[in-house]
C-alpha positions as MATLAB code, in Angstrom:
seq = 'XXXXXXXXXXXXXXXXXXXXXXXXXXXXXXXXXXXXXXXXXXXXXXXXXXXXXXXXXXXXXXXXXXXXXXXXXXXXXXXXXXXXXXXXXXXXXXXXXXXXXXXXXXXXXXXXXXXXXXXXXXXXXXXXXXXXXXXXXXXXXXXXXXXXXXXXXXXXXXXXXXXXXXXXXXXXXXXXXXXXXXXXXXXXXXXXXXXXXXXXXXXXXXXXXXXXXXXXXXXXXXXXXXXXXXXXXXXXXXXXXXXXXXXXXXXXXXXXXXXXXXXXXXXXXXXXXXXXXXXXXXXXXXXXXXXXXXXXXXXXXXXXXXXXXXXXXXXXXXXXXXXXXXXXXXXXXXXXXXXXXXXXXXXXXXXXXXXXXXXXX';
ca = [
     -22.602  116.017  105.295;
     -23.925  115.728  108.848;
     -21.465  112.917  109.593;
     -18.476  115.032  108.457;
     -19.497  117.923  110.715;
     -19.725  115.611  113.680;
     -16.159  114.446  113.110;
     -14.842  118.000  112.927;
     -16.532  118.949  116.172;
     -14.947  115.956  117.900;
     -11.382  116.590  116.662;
     -11.036  120.339  117.143;
     -11.102  120.380  120.961;
      -8.325  117.765  121.001;
      -6.086  119.781  118.666;
      -6.569  122.932  120.693;
      -5.788  121.191  123.987;
      -3.148  118.781  125.214;
      -2.097  117.442  121.808;
      -0.885  120.889  120.745;
       1.355  121.186  123.815;
       3.034  117.883  122.906;
       4.359  119.289  119.608;
       8.106  120.041  120.223;
       9.308  123.582  119.688;
      11.350  123.935  116.485;
      15.127  123.825  116.910;
      16.772  127.200  116.426;
      20.265  128.669  116.021;
      21.089  131.785  117.998;
      22.905  134.395  115.903;
      24.309  137.839  116.491;
      21.210  139.307  114.824;
      18.435  137.232  116.372;
      19.392  136.252  119.926;
      17.509  139.168  121.493;
      14.311  137.783  119.991;
      14.646  134.668  122.170;
      16.611  135.791  125.253;
      16.065  138.566  127.768;
      18.977  139.306  130.116;
      18.024  139.984  133.724;
      19.326  142.971  135.668;
      22.485  141.076  136.590;
      23.387  140.326  132.987;
      22.317  136.669  133.065;
      20.506  134.949  130.200;
      18.858  131.529  130.078;
      19.034  129.635  126.808;
      15.879  127.644  125.902;
      16.295  123.898  125.491;
      15.309  124.006  121.813;
      18.435  125.978  120.836;
      20.640  123.630  118.800;
      23.575  125.962  118.070;
      25.131  129.278  119.091;
      26.527  130.826  115.949;
      29.872  132.543  115.350;
      30.226  135.959  117.038;
      26.760  135.606  118.594;
      27.712  137.232  121.920;
      31.174  138.517  120.946;
      31.989  141.786  122.674;
      28.867  141.702  124.905;
      30.491  143.211  127.990;
      27.207  143.321  129.927;
      26.796  139.534  129.688;
      28.028  138.035  132.965;
      26.448  134.585  133.098;
      24.613  132.180  130.854;
      22.580  129.134  131.820;
      20.736  126.471  129.871;
      17.300  124.973  130.412;
      17.164  121.373  131.570;
      17.159  118.967  128.651;
      19.182  121.324  126.461;
      19.614  120.135  122.855;
      22.573  122.417  122.176;
      25.291  120.631  120.173;
      27.578  123.369  118.840;
      29.102  126.595  120.112;
      30.782  128.119  117.087;
      33.969  130.155  116.724;
      34.152  133.517  118.525;
      30.667  132.922  120.008;
      31.550  134.609  123.340;
      34.915  136.180  122.443;
      35.824  139.315  124.398;
      32.538  139.234  126.330;
      31.937  139.953  130.014;
      31.082  136.326  130.742;
      32.146  135.189  134.235;
      30.898  131.591  134.397;
      29.284  128.924  132.280;
      28.268  125.267  132.633;
      28.312  123.626  129.222;
      25.475  121.131  128.604;
      26.338  117.450  128.125;
      24.821  117.563  124.624;
      27.532  119.905  123.293;
      29.999  118.027  121.094;
      31.819  120.968  119.517;
      33.457  124.127  120.858;
      34.688  126.265  117.980;
      38.062  127.960  117.852;
      38.324  131.262  119.732;
      34.824  130.883  121.222;
      35.901  132.164  124.681;
      39.125  133.930  123.724;
      39.887  137.168  125.592;
      37.097  136.575  128.141;
      39.201  138.092  130.903;
      36.426  137.799  133.513;
      35.685  134.147  132.752;
      36.939  132.383  135.884;
      34.708  129.282  135.890;
      33.928  126.782  133.124;
      32.414  123.414  133.928;
      30.852  120.597  131.953;
      27.773  118.571  132.803;
      28.437  114.919  133.595;
      28.637  112.504  130.659;
      29.725  115.296  128.343;
      29.862  114.419  124.625;
      32.547  116.971  123.808;
      35.293  115.388  121.682;
      37.780  118.209  121.223;
      38.718  121.670  122.418;
      39.700  123.631  119.346;
      42.416  126.153  118.626;
      42.583  129.145  121.002;
      39.196  128.320  122.560;
      40.103  129.803  125.969;
      43.129  131.883  124.933;
      43.855  134.724  127.398;
      40.737  133.993  129.434;
      40.481  134.449  133.210;
      40.105  130.720  133.905;
      41.239  129.625  137.364;
      40.694  125.880  136.988;
      39.431  123.380  134.449;
      38.428  119.719  134.453;
      38.637  118.188  130.989;
      35.786  115.714  130.260;
      36.812  112.098  129.625;
      35.218  112.268  126.154;
      37.757  114.825  124.881;
      40.459  113.223  122.743;
      42.211  116.296  121.380;
      43.409  119.625  122.805;
      44.289  121.909  119.907;
      47.014  124.547  119.656;
      46.872  127.477  122.102;
      43.523  126.278  123.539;
      44.468  127.358  127.102;
      47.500  129.533  126.286;
      48.198  132.647  128.331;
      45.533  131.856  130.955;
      47.533  133.591  133.661;
      45.155  132.706  136.514;
      44.989  129.007  135.700;
      46.121  127.136  138.798;
      44.514  123.703  138.407;
      44.146  121.355  135.419;
      42.357  118.049  135.982;
      41.275  115.249  133.678;
      38.289  113.024  134.373;
      39.117  109.399  135.080;
      39.330  107.083  132.054;
      40.269  110.043  129.879;
      40.394  109.360  126.127;
      42.762  112.243  125.435;
      45.478  111.266  122.945;
      47.086  114.560  121.888;
      48.023  117.834  123.530;
      49.003  120.068  120.640;
      51.551  122.859  120.287;
      51.342  125.763  122.742;
      48.168  124.300  124.323;
      49.022  125.614  127.820;
      51.907  127.906  126.870;
      52.580  130.664  129.415;
      49.570  129.705  131.539;
      49.440  129.977  135.325;
      52.088  132.701  135.460;
      50.213  134.729  138.094;
      48.279  132.019  139.971;
      50.834  129.240  140.326;
      50.069  126.266  138.099;
      52.145  124.013  140.320;
      51.550  120.549  138.889;
      49.746  118.458  136.312;
      49.198  114.733  135.810;
      49.055  113.624  132.177;
      46.474  110.867  131.429;
      47.887  107.522  130.337;
      46.004  107.752  127.022;
      48.102  110.714  125.803;
      50.534  109.680  123.074;
      51.966  113.028  121.996;
      52.939  116.218  123.776;
      53.159  118.821  121.024;
      55.829  121.434  120.544;
      55.973  124.051  123.305;
      52.725  122.800  124.854;
      53.875  123.911  128.345;
      56.422  126.454  127.168;
      56.951  129.317  129.603;
      54.785  127.854  132.399;
      57.165  129.213  135.021;
      55.139  128.100  138.028;
      54.836  124.521  136.745;
      57.253  122.656  139.012;
      55.944  119.089  138.749;
      54.686  116.925  135.884;
      53.688  113.321  136.422;
      52.186  110.632  134.223;
      49.484  108.109  134.983;
      50.734  104.510  135.303;
      51.058  102.603  132.021;
      51.489  105.816  130.056;
      51.257  105.468  126.262;
      53.293  108.615  125.599;
      55.814  108.177  122.779;
      57.044  111.695  122.019;
      57.851  114.798  124.043;
      57.798  117.470  121.355;
      60.241  120.254  120.618;
      60.323  122.840  123.382;
      57.460  121.071  125.179;
      58.609  122.283  128.620;
      61.098  124.951  127.509;
      61.389  127.798  129.977;
      59.052  126.153  132.490;
      59.548  125.910  136.248;
      60.047  122.134  136.248;
      62.214  120.863  139.091;
      62.219  117.150  138.302;
      60.520  114.673  136.000;
      60.368  110.926  135.419;
      60.058  110.020  131.746;
      57.667  107.104  131.037;
      59.250  103.975  129.568;
      57.014  104.293  126.488;
      58.743  107.496  125.293;
      61.011  106.941  122.282;
      62.024  110.509  121.434;
      62.951  113.673  123.322;
      62.703  116.345  120.652;
      64.670  119.554  120.064;
      64.841  121.947  123.044;
      62.224  119.914  124.981;
      63.679  120.903  128.390;
      65.739  123.874  127.264;
      65.883  126.821  129.630;
      64.421  124.891  132.588;
      66.714  126.561  135.114;
      65.176  124.767  138.126;
      65.308  121.305  136.548;
      67.931  119.484  138.619;
      67.120  115.853  137.823;
      65.574  113.723  135.101;
      64.824  110.057  135.682;
      63.690  107.335  133.321;
      61.384  104.447  134.124;
      63.004  101.037  134.019;
      62.931   99.254  130.653;
      62.922  102.605  128.892;
      62.430  102.469  125.113;
      63.995  105.873  124.497;
      66.086  105.854  121.323;
      66.642  109.507  120.385;
      67.696  112.626  122.252;
      67.596  115.496  119.789;
      69.831  118.614  119.665;
      69.638  121.075  122.569;
      67.196  118.829  124.464;
      68.573  119.880  127.892;
      70.406  123.083  126.935;
      70.543  125.860  129.534;
      68.791  123.715  132.132;
      69.700  123.342  135.805;
      70.422  119.638  135.343;
      72.915  118.294  137.903;
      73.133  114.635  136.918;
      71.533  112.192  134.524;
      71.716  108.488  133.683;
      71.019  107.793  130.031;
      68.992  104.618  129.332;
      70.811  101.864  127.474;
      68.170  101.943  124.736;
      69.387  105.343  123.437;
      71.221  105.074  120.104;
      71.114  108.673  118.879;
      72.263  111.992  120.343;
      71.804  115.333  118.626;
      74.513  117.960  118.893;
      74.810  120.153  121.989;
      72.227  118.249  124.030;
      73.812  119.578  127.225;
      75.045  123.003  126.067;
      75.291  125.584  128.855;
      74.291  123.083  131.559;
      76.694  124.707  134.001;
      75.520  122.706  137.035;
      75.906  119.331  135.340;
      78.365  117.265  137.404;
      77.759  113.714  136.205;
      76.501  111.992  133.055;
      76.138  108.234  133.395;
      75.921  106.268  130.189;
      73.899  103.211  131.060;
      75.552  101.000  128.494;
      78.925   99.953  127.087;
      78.383  101.246  123.585;
      80.899  103.045  121.403;
      80.405  105.945  119.016;
      80.440  106.632  115.348;
      80.052  110.038  113.762;
      78.474  109.897  110.305;
      78.130  113.672  110.098;
      78.196  116.936  111.997;
      74.452  116.920  112.639;
      74.227  113.753  114.686;
      76.057  111.367  116.977;
      75.150  107.697  116.953;
      76.106  104.780  119.162;
      77.280  101.353  118.098;
      77.704   98.047  119.878;
      81.413   98.315  120.689;
      82.883   99.522  123.942;
      83.645  103.259  124.036;
      87.331  104.232  124.159;
      88.640  107.146  126.279;
      89.312  109.286  123.218;
      85.769  108.602  122.045;
      84.418  109.771  125.367;
      86.307  113.040  124.947;
      84.825  113.581  121.516;
      81.405  112.633  122.839;
      81.791  115.315  125.524;
      82.728  117.903  122.923;
      79.934  117.108  120.463;
      77.257  117.163  123.159;
      78.728  120.291  124.823;
      79.206  118.606  128.202;
      81.199  120.945  130.431;
      84.760  119.998  131.349;
      83.997  119.758  135.077;
      81.334  117.121  134.509;
      82.164  113.465  135.152;
      81.366  111.376  132.093;
      81.353  107.672  132.796;
      80.135  104.297  131.671;
      78.233  102.313  134.280;
      80.336   99.250  135.001;
      77.269   97.066  135.471;
      76.454   97.624  131.823;
      79.940   97.025  130.375;
      80.676   93.886  128.403;
      83.973   92.597  127.043;
];
């Protein structure tokens, strides 16, 4: 019995001292009902999130107009910010910890005062979900290299957005429908460079971006499809299509009144130009790559400034139906050119010609 008491006396001081401080705090999830138990906003409306918070739950700070800024303790273990977490709050700025790998849909939607969002270096974020920053006050954004997917409407209607950057060696593969639709309308989103890793531009992803005058692509672009209405109604003035692109979808440049020229990289693999692709644009001239073997109806409808269409090949036409116009390997006859003009709605004042360098007997 005396020996057992001696052991207890020896151990207790150790448990009550340094060993106890080494026990990690339990991981917690902040919710709409419990966050005030862990956080105390200062007089300026700023809160600091402890490093043992692993998730911020849906609607946690939604509608908190007095919340202006949020920071995170060093060594944050936060991995998820769930849907609507900060929606319609008074948040003005936030730096998202590198440990976060998920931003839920709508989590910053309608944060009209949110002008600054940044990510710690070596971010683990893999996607930005649907409507995450919809109608926010964002002025600029740098997308982490780890992000491979931008979902629908994620930055739509961000009227103050003037700068979009992507970290070097970006892994982004898809920009989905309406991702940046109608953004930058008040600030002047003048240009954007699409990372070479992007393979698809979704439908209407830059629709209505009226201040967007220039779009470029990193060298060795892997882009294969420019989706329907991708740049419809934008302020584009010119664009060079990467050689990797095989399809220009319906209405992709429709309504681009300032778009005067479209070029194609050499050795273009483009095969399809879908209906209304350039309708109501300001296009003045265009040279179609020789790889194209399909035209949809009315590709050039209402292109009143179009003065010259160069067909970069000596192909002829066949018309299997009213919905499409294909090209075959025979030389095009004058009467075929006239029908081609009619089907594609090329105005009568526009010169339609075959490039002699491409003609074969």
